[in-house]
C-alpha positions, 0 to 999 in steps of 0.5 A: 194886338197891343204893344206888349204882345207884339214885343213878346212875339218878336222876342220868341222869333229871335230865340228860335232864330238863335237856336237854328243858327246854333244848330247850323254851327254844330252841323257845320262843325260836324261836317268839318270834322267828317271831312277832316277824317275823310281827308286823313283816311284818304291820305293814310290810304294813299301812303300805302302801296298795294303790292302782289307778293308771290313766294313759291307760287303762293300769291298774297296781296298786301298793303305796305308803307315799305319804301323798297322791296327789301323792306317789304320782304322784312315786313312779310318775314320772308327770308332769302337763302344765298341763291334765292332770287327776287324780282325786281331787285331788293333795292327797288323802290316799292310802287303801287300795283307792283308784283314782287316774285321770290323764286327759291333756289332748287338743287340741279345736276349740271354736267359740262363735258366730263365734269359733273356737279350739284348746284342750287339755282333760282334760274327759271330755265336751262338757259338761265342756269347756263348763263348763271353758271358762266358756261360759254357754249361753243358753236357745236355744243349740245344742251339737253334738255333745250335752253327754254326748258323750265328747271325742276328740282333734281333735273340733269342738265348736260352740256356735251362739248362737240369739236371737229378736226381733220386728219390725213392718213396714208394707207396701203392699197392691196394688190390683186393676184392674177392666176393664169393657167399654164399648160407647160407647168405640172398641175399643182405647181404654181410660179409667181412670175410677177410680184405684186406691189402694194399701192398708196392712198391718202385719205382725209378724215373729218373727226367729230369729238364728244367730250374729248372722245371720238364720236364719228368719222367721215371720209371727206377726200381720197387720193390715190398716190401710187397705184398697186401692181398686180401679182401674176401667178402661173398655175400648172395645168399639165397632167402628163409628163415624160419621165424615165422614158415613160409618160406618166399621168398625174393629178397633181405635183409637188415641189418637195425637199427629199432625204433618204433612209435605209434599214432600221430593223423596224417595219414601216408605219403601215407594218410592211417591210421597208424596201426600195420603192417605199417612201415616208411622207407627211399624211397631212400632205399626201395620204398613206397608200398613194402611188407616186413618182419622185424625180430621180427615184422612180415609181414608189408608194407612200407607206411610211412616216418620219418625225422630221417629215412634215409638210412638203418633205419626202424621205425615200428608202434606199438599201444601203447607208452609202446610197442614202448618203449619196442621195443626201438632201435635194429638191425633187418634183413628186407626182401623185399618179392617177 
């Protein structure tokens, strides 16, 4: 190969080398552009926060440049009501991976004692509602349903105010009545030989009030201050008595108030003509037709009635007005004869 050919050959190699170098420069430039674009994309992506937004149990995954929770809500067109609740708080700085929860307020009826009202609340539980409403619970207060119960729309939450107090009272103790048979007293007659006297007992009560109304009462102590005194009654058992020189047998006797009457021109209530030995009685006490013995008057029979003869009263018949006046008003013992 001569010198001219060698020169031309060298020129060809130089051209190829130059072309290769130019291609490398272009490739390098493209690579730099790609790297720059990648860096810009990474920077853009890293500037956004990936946030989980939960609104009324609807979950949305969003990417946002917002600086805080409030900006995120505005960006997502989420409007808050007066009682709506956001977790975390609206001024909390937004962070990647954060979960933002919006709980809408719901209507709930809250009854505290006897006071009842409708409230809107975003509290999740009954306990949260109690705290939100500044209801201070007493030691014995009862909340229904329980504090951990999840709130539902239109739920009724009751707070029953329970208080306990003690009360002392003095109450009488009834006396017993002792009845003792006495063969010296006519049957049907009773005599009180010892008056009964009531005793006195002091009781201590524990009273439970529910919303101001008494709900329960429990006796916690009882002391007898004064014991009662029994009443003693002698009950007649005697059925034979000696009156007017004769022994009379009777089924029972009565202590009565007696008056006297005389001829009126009318027959008795039983239709018979009034004569000595006829007496007027209250048929509710002594049946008409009953044979009697009246002290100071003698044997007689109940055959008449009178307008004023009621209860333990008896009206004896006498022949004359003077005799009736002399009889007057007296206490007598009346025997119901067997």
